[in-house]
C-alpha positions in Angstrom: -9.7 0.5 -3.8 -7.1 2.1 -6.2 -6.9 5.1 -4.0 -6.2 2.8 -0.9 -3.5 1.0 -2.6 -2.0 4.4 -4.0 -2.3 6.0 -0.2 -0.8 2.8 1.3 2.5 3.2 -1.5 2.8 6.6 -0.9 2.9 6.0 2.8 5.8 3.3 2.7 7.5 5.8 0.4 7.5 8.5 2.9 8.4 6.2 5.6 11.1 4.7 4.0 12.5 7.9 2.3 12.1 10.1 5.8 14.0 7.0 7.5 17.1 6.8 5.3 17.0 10.8 4.8 17.6 11.1 8.7 19.8 8.1 9.1 22.3 8.2 6.6 21.5 11.6 4.5 21.3 12.8 1.0 24.0 10.3 -0.4 22.5 7.7 1.1 19.2 8.2 -0.4 21.0 8.4 -3.9 22.6 5.0 -3.3 18.7 4.0 -2.3 17.9 4.7 -5.8 20.6 1.9 -7.2 20.1 -1.1 -4.6 18.6 -4.0 -6.4 16.3 -5.0 -3.2 13.9 -1.8 -3.2 12.1 -2.7 -6.4 11.2 -6.3 -4.9 10.2 -4.8 -1.6 7.9 -2.3 -3.2 6.5 -5.0 -5.4 5.6 -6.9 -2.2 3.9 -4.0 -0.4 1.9 -3.4 -3.7 1.0 -6.8 -3.5 -0.3 -6.7 0.0 -1.8 -3.4 -0.4 -3.9 -4.4 -3.2 -4.8 -7.3 -1.7 -6.1 -5.9 1.6 -7.6 -3.1 -0.5 -9.5 -5.7 -2.5 -10.7 -7.6 0.7 -12.0 -4.3 2.3 -13.7 -3.5 -1.0 -15.6 -6.8 -0.9 -16.3 -6.5 2.9 -17.5 -3.0 2.7 -19.6 -2.9 -0.7 -20.7 -6.7 -1.6 -21.1 -8.0 1.9 -23.0 -5.1 2.6 -25.2 -5.1 -0.4 -25.8 -9.0 0.3 -27.1 -8.2 4.1 -29.3 -5.0 2.7 -31.0 -7.4 -0.1 -31.8 -10.1 2.7 -33.6 -7.2 5.0 -35.4 -6.3 2.0 -37.4 -9.6 1.5 
């Protein structure tokens, strides 16, 4: 779950950084660090990624174990 969340955050940062650097250059990337909206967006992405990672983990491990236990009966 942690690895999936971190991979999502890395992907978000990589895409955002690539887009900003290609469109605005180095000065725009420096201005992005000073922006007030970036921490809020990164927290929102972290929340969504965490929820989906948790959902994936529950479906993958807990629901799989329940079906295996029912088959063992």
